[in-house]
C-alpha positions in Angstrom: 28.0 13.3 -35.1 29.0 15.0 -38.2 32.7 15.8 -38.7 33.6 18.3 -41.3 36.7 20.5 -41.8 34.8 23.4 -40.6 36.6 24.1 -37.4 33.2 24.9 -35.4 31.7 21.5 -36.3 35.0 19.6 -35.6 35.2 21.2 -32.2 31.7 20.5 -31.3 32.1 17.0 -32.2 35.0 16.7 -29.9 32.9 18.1 -27.1 30.1 15.6 -27.7 32.6 12.7 -27.9 34.1 13.9 -24.7 30.8 14.3 -22.9 29.6 10.8 -24.1 32.9 9.3 -22.9 32.7 11.1 -19.5 29.0 10.0 -19.0 29.8 6.5 -19.8 32.8 6.5 -17.3 30.6 8.2 -14.5 27.9 5.7 -15.0 30.2 2.8 -14.9 31.9 4.1 -11.9 30.8 3.4 -8.3 30.3 6.4 -6.2 31.5 5.7 -2.7 28.9 6.5 0.1 29.9 8.9 2.9 31.2 6.4 5.7 30.8 9.2 8.3 27.9 9.8 10.7 25.4 12.6 10.3 27.0 15.9 11.1 30.5 14.7 10.7 32.9 15.8 8.0 34.2 13.3 5.6 38.0 13.7 5.9 38.9 10.2 4.3 40.4 11.9 1.2 43.2 13.3 3.5 43.5 10.2 5.7 41.8 11.7 8.6 38.6 9.5 8.7 35.7 11.5 10.0 35.7 14.9 11.9 33.2 16.5 14.2 33.8 20.1 15.1 31.8 20.5 18.1 30.3 24.0 18.3 27.7 23.2 21.0 30.1 22.3 24.0 33.1 24.1 25.2 35.2 22.6 28.1 38.6 21.7 29.4 40.8 19.5 27.5 39.8 16.7 29.6 36.1 17.3 29.1 36.7 17.6 25.4 38.6 14.3 25.3 35.7 12.6 27.2 33.1 14.1 24.9 34.9 12.7 22.0 35.1 9.2 23.7 31.3 9.3 24.2 31.1 9.7 20.3 33.3 6.6 19.8 36.3 9.0 18.8 39.4 10.8 20.0 40.5 14.4 19.9 41.9 15.0 16.4 45.5 14.2 15.4 47.1 16.3 12.6 50.3 14.5 11.4 50.8 16.2 8.1 50.7 19.7 6.6 48.2 18.7 4.0 45.8 17.5 6.8 46.2 20.7 8.6 45.3 22.8 5.6 42.3 20.7 5.1 41.4 21.1 8.8 42.1 25.0 8.8 39.6 25.2 5.8 36.9 23.4 7.7 37.5 25.4 10.9 37.2 28.6 9.0 33.9 27.4 7.3 32.4 26.4 10.7 33.3 29.7 12.3 31.9 31.6 9.3 28.7 29.7 9.3 28.2 30.0 13.1 29.3 33.8 13.1 31.3 33.0 16.3 35.1 32.7 17.0 36.1 29.1 17.9 39.3 27.7 19.3 39.8 24.0 19.2 41.3 21.3 21.3 43.6 18.7 19.7 45.0 15.5 20.9 48.4 17.1 21.2 50.0 17.0 24.8 53.4 16.8 26.6 51.9 15.4 29.8 54.4 13.1 31.4 57.5 14.4 29.5 57.7 18.1 29.4 58.6 19.6 26.1 58.1 16.3 24.2 54.9 16.9 22.3 53.0 13.8 21.2 49.8 12.8 19.8 47.6 11.0 22.5 46.3 8.2 20.3 49.1 7.3 18.2 52.1 8.3 20.4 53.8 10.1 17.4 55.6 13.4 17.6 53.5 16.6 16.9 54.9 18.5 13.9 56.6 22.0 14.2 54.4 23.3 11.4 51.4 23.4 13.6 52.7 26.0 16.2 52.4 29.7 16.0 55.6 31.6 16.4 57.0 31.3 20.0 54.9 28.4 20.9 54.8 26.2 22.9 56.0 28.3 25.8 53.9 27.7 28.8 56.2 25.1 30.3 54.5 22.9 33.0 51.5 25.2 32.9 50.4 24.5 29.4 50.3 20.8 28.4 47.6 20.6 25.9 47.6 21.9 22.2 44.8 23.9 20.9 44.3 25.7 17.6 43.7 29.4 18.1 41.6 31.3 15.6 43.4 34.6 16.8 46.8 32.9 15.9 45.7 32.6 12.4 44.5 29.0 12.9 47.9 27.8 14.3 48.5 26.1 17.6 49.4 27.2 21.1 49.7 25.3 24.4 47.3 25.8 27.2 46.4 24.6 30.7 44.5 21.4 30.1 42.2 21.8 33.1 42.1 25.4 34.0 38.7 27.1 34.6 39.7 29.8 32.0 40.8 27.4 29.4 37.5 26.3 28.0 37.2 25.6 24.2 35.6 23.4 21.7 36.6 19.8 20.6 37.5 18.5 17.2 36.8 14.8 17.5 38.2 12.2 14.9 37.1 8.6 14.0 39.9 7.0 12.1 38.0 3.9 11.1 34.3 5.0 10.5 
């Protein structure tokens, strides 16, 4: 690489040096393999493990929970705003690809202690940042959290087992 005082040659030389350095770094670095099963979304970058947005089966919260268990997973927990932003992006992508509106069950529930929303697996509190305005508001009739596309991808509370409350599951494997 020839360096001269000509600005163009000097800049070209820097670009070449940078590219050589980047290539040597990339070749020396190990690329982590995707730890998630086929058709699952890798969410390890936001500490969510692997996610499956099931578009083929809709059911009650209990049916969705059972489905996730057959996959060796649980319904999704969303403890941070960063994770919620990541998940909203993925839900929008799936809905756009399928050309269909989806609402999604989560692991949030207040069963057993009305008004105290907890995540089913970790027993940690559900954050207020997830709820759409005025929710939760169903009282004893709505004990399960779902994410509603019509609410701008925010959460609402719904009857866990009602015949009209059938929606899709987001399954989560924390340790793939």
